[in-house]
C-alpha positions, 0 to 999 in steps of 0.5 A, a space after each residue: 849018419 845023415 843029420 836032420 838039422 837044416 842049415 841052408 836057406 831053402 824053400 820048405 813048402 809052397 801051398 798048392 804044390 808038394 815039396 820034399 826036403 828030407 834032412 840035408 837033401 835039398 830036394 824040390 819036388 813040386 806038383 808041376 803044371 797044376 791048373 788053378 783059378 785066375 785069382 790063385 794066391 800062392 804062399 811060399 814058405 822058407 826054412 828061416 825068416 826071410 830078408 824081405 827087402 828089394 833084393 828078395 822081392 826082385 828074386 821072386 817073379 811070376 813069368 808068362 810063357 814069353 818070359 815077361 814078368 807079371 805084376 803080382 803083389 808080394 807080402 810077408 807072412 805073419 811068421 816072417 818065413 813065408 811070402 804071399 804071392 797075390 795075383 794081378 789086379 785083373 787076375 791071370 789070363 784064362 787058358 794061359 801058362 805061367 811059372 813062379 821063379 825064386 832065384 838066388 837073390 832071395 835070402 834070409 834075414 841073416 843074409 844067407 842066400 838060396 843056393 839054387 833057383 827054384 821054378 814051379 809051372 802052373 796053368 790057368 783054367 779056361 773061361 768055360 771052366 774057371 769061376 770068373 765071378 770069384 773076385 770082388 774089388 772095392 774102393 772107398 773114399 778117404 776120410 781123414 776124420 777116421 783113424 789112419 789104420 781104420 780108413 779103408 781105401 780099396 781092396 779085393 775079396 778073392 774066392 778059390 774054392 773054400 779058400 778066401 783071401 781079402 786084401 784091405 788097403 788102408 790109409 796108413 798102418 803104423 809100425 806099432 799100435 797101442 793094445 789094451 788101452 787104459 780107456 778100453 773097457 774089459 771084454 771089449 773088441 778093441 781092434 778088428 779088420 773083417 770080411 763078412 760073407 754069406 752064401 745065402 744059407 750060412 753067414 761067415 766072418 773072416 777076421 783079425 781082432 783083439 779083445 781086451 780082457 781083465 788084467 791085460 796091461 797096456 802095451 805097444 806091439 806091431 799089429 800082426 803080434 797083437 791080433 788073433 785071426 779066425 774064421 767064424 760061423 754066425 750061429 744066431 742072428 744076421 748081418 742085416 740086423 747087426 745083432 748076431 753071435 758067432 763061433 770060431 770054426 777055423 784058424 786064419 792068417 794075416 799078412 802085412 804088405 807094408 809097401 801098399 799099407 795093406 792087410 791080407 786076410 786068408 782062411 779056409 771057410 768050411 762048407 762055403 758055397 762059393 757059387 752062391 755068394 750073396 753078401 760081402 761086407 768089409 769092416 774095420 773098427 777101433 774102439 776105446 769108447 768109455 761106456 759112460 762117454 758117448 763121445 769116446 774114441 771110436 772109429 770104424 769104416 764099412 764097405 758093402 761090396 755085395 748085397 743080394 740078401 736084402 733085395 
């Protein structure tokens, strides 16, 4: 009888491709030679927690058609079983072909290595068919008066159809943060890292946040363990007036690129008209201010990346 329990460290899925792994048969069937946008973000998911060290990082490469390694950024997924592959700063070259290679250096947290090398080929749309304007890059001045995990340094917001990926580089992200601080009033958003987006008709928020509710006890946690991530649609008000309410319409994901002190937000925004993006604002905030103390502990940073709405 064929046992269904997987004991090997293998790739379970790669978003954008189709992988079939029935039982212990380590099949790897990928929809090869997909044609994607120049800023495509790939997610490789394994069957066990990844040993995200230099050895694994060296074992995951994107190569051009000459076999040269491309300077991509790798981030560990929130579930510790996936690796996010962020494209080069200026995207892949239109019309070119590449391959993602995962060799046997990639291993699990327990030290189990992959038994076989895996490869997936993909192509980049030509300039005439690719959405060249789907990546927005920003920089921000360092402000030592702000909390280190709030101080935005740089980043990018990438649109791939309805998929939105935002990479936010911060001054520093500590191993743990204090959640539900005793100085934070109940029902207040204590932490948030967010991207506000408008396509001229609708307004959306892709964000990671933590709200302190009545009865929540103060606790130290890694950032990824203390927040929830969602895609919200503004149902009343407007970004421009800073007075609005929103409703969650989809789940999102948050990854932590420790090497670059970056948070990587990702989510699918239903109904987003990517061809008419008119507003992008990135914001981070930390709020433990007491309602009766205007000098309380509050820190935020905002970067207006694109604004066509107020013109």
